C-alpha positions in Angstrom: 0.3 0.0 -0.3 1.3 3.2 -0.8 2.2 5.6 1.5 4.6 8.4 0.1 6.5 8.5 -3.0 9.2 6.4 -1.2 7.4 4.5 1.4 5.5 1.3 1.1 3.7 -0.5 3.2 3.1 -4.6 2.1 1.6 -7.1 4.8 1.2 -10.7 3.9 -1.9 -13.1 5.0 -1.1 -16.9 6.0 -3.9 -19.5 5.6 -3.5 -22.2 7.0 -5.3 -25.6 6.1 -5.5 -28.7 8.4 -2.1 -30.0 9.7 -1.6 -33.5 9.9 2.0 -35.3 11.6 3.4 -37.8 9.4 0.6 -37.1 6.8 -2.2 -38.7 8.6 -2.9 -37.9 12.2 -4.5 -33.8 12.3 -2.6 -31.7 14.7 -4.9 -30.7 17.4 -5.7 -27.5 18.4 -3.9 -26.8 21.5 -1.0 -28.1 20.1 -1.9 -26.2 16.5 -1.7 -22.4 18.1 2.0 -22.2 20.2 3.8 -24.6 17.1 2.5 -22.0 14.9 3.0 -19.3 16.8 6.3 -20.5 17.1 6.8 -21.1 13.3 6.0 -17.5 12.8 8.2 -16.1 16.1 11.4 -18.2 14.7 10.5 -18.7 10.5 8.9 -15.6 8.8 9.5 -13.4 10.3 13.6 -13.9 10.3 12.8 -14.4 6.6 10.7 -11.4 5.8 12.4 -9.5 7.3 15.6 -10.0 4.6 13.2 -9.4 2.5 12.7 -6.2 4.0 16.3 -5.6 3.7 16.5 -6.5 0.2 14.2 -4.3 -0.7 14.9 -1.2 0.7 17.9 -1.7 -0.2 16.9 -2.6 -3.3 13.9 1.3 -3.4 17.5 3.0 -1.5 19.9 2.2 -4.7 17.3 3.3 -6.9 16.7 6.8 -4.9 20.3 8.0 -5.7 21.1 5.8 -8.8 17.7 5.7 -10.5 19.4 6.3 -13.7 21.5 3.1 -14.1 19.9 -0.4 -15.0 20.1 -2.9 -12.3 21.3 -5.9 -12.5 18.8 -8.4 -11.6 21.2 -11.2 -9.4 18.4 -14.0 -9.3 18.9 -16.6 -11.9 15.1 -16.6 -10.8 13.6 -13.7 -11.6 14.8 -14.2 -15.0 13.5 -17.1 -15.7 10.4 -16.1 -14.0 9.9 -13.0 -16.7 10.9 -15.4 -19.7 8.3 -17.6 -18.9 5.9 -14.9 -18.7 6.2 -13.7 -21.9 6.5 -17.4 -23.5 3.5 -18.1 -21.8 2.0 -14.6 -23.5 3.1 -15.4 -26.2 1.4 -18.3 -26.4 -1.8 -17.3 -25.7 -1.6 -14.8 -28.4 -1.1 -17.9 -30.7 -4.1 -19.3 -29.8 -6.6 -16.9 -29.7 -5.0 -15.5 -33.3 -6.1 -19.2 -34.2 -9.4 -19.5 -32.2 -10.4 -16.1 -33.6 -9.8 -17.7 -37.3 -12.0 -21.0 -37.1 -14.6 -18.9 -35.0 -17.2 -16.8 -36.7 -16.9 -13.6 -35.6 -20.4 -13.2 -33.5 -19.2 -15.5 -31.7 -15.7 -15.2 -31.1 -15.8 -13.0 -27.7 -18.7 -15.5 -26.4 -16.6 -18.4 -26.5 -13.9 -19.4 -23.8 -10.1 -18.2 -23.8 -6.8 -18.8 -23.9 -7.0 -22.3 -26.0 -9.6 -23.6 -24.0 -13.2 -25.3 -25.2 
């Protein structure tokens, strides 16, 4: 959520489903609450703290060096961007094929993304 031109507030919502032991026995609620508290305190907060630190540093560097290109060191980011572009191109191709074989009056009424 934007606060100012240089500040943003973020929040996370974690939806926990049933927790089972060995994949079969449901964890009792008396144990579940303390377990979730401990996992939040010792795992999730430190993990999200690392993200916060990285984003703050990235924003500070961008504020100072706004005219320079950023180098992405994480190979997953570029792989995800490449996959997103490939999937978009695939979608455009299937839509063009669908439009070519569907009468114009019905084209917008049919399912998209190559679904039939």
